[in-house]
N, C-alpha and C positions, 0 to 999 in steps of 0.2 A: 504494500500500500504506500502510495506516495505521501510525502510530508504534508502537502496541501490537503489531501483527503483526511489525513489524521487530524489536522488542525480544524477542518470543517466539522468533523464529527465531535471533536472535543468542545467546540463552541456550542454545538447543538446540545450536548450533554450538560454543559454548564447552564445554558438557558433553561433546560428542563429541570435541572436541580434547583435553580432559583424559583421556578414556578411551583415545584413540588413542596418546597419548604416555606412557602409564603402563605399569607393569611387565608385566602379562600379555601385552599385544600387542607390546610392544617385544622381549620374549624370543623371539617367533616369528621376527623378522628378525635376531636376534643369532646368526648362524652364520658360519663362515669362508668362505662362498661370496662370489663377486664378480660384479658386472655390469660388464663391461668391465674397467676398472682400479679401480673403486670398490667398497668393501665393501657388502654387502647392507644392513646397518644404516644406513649413511650415505644410501643411495638411499631407503630407507624414510622416514627423517627428513625429507629435503628434499622428497620427493614429497608427504608428508603436510602439510608446511608450506605448500607451494604450493597444495595442494588447499584448505586452510582459508582461505588468503588469497583465493583465487578465489571461494569460497563467501561470504565476508564482502563481497567486492566486488559480487557479484551482488545481495545484499540492499540494499546502500547505493546502488546505481546507479540505482534508479528515480527518474524525474524527477517533480517536483510537477505536479499537473494544472493548477493555475492559475499563470501566470507571476509573480503577485504573492505567492504563497504561498512562504514560506521556512521551513525547519526548522532 
């Protein structure tokens, strides 16, 4: 994957992350319900955090085609 494609995907993930952790979507999970012993909001935050970390990892995980090529 070229560097420009990686940058474009990283920007899209950053925008999605900003929207995901902003007021309108956070208010959906802000209820007194619990999953196990954890509040729903806490599960929402940590699950979203893990999701975005894994998305960024998949973008950056691609190996260069040439062994001599370093980014």
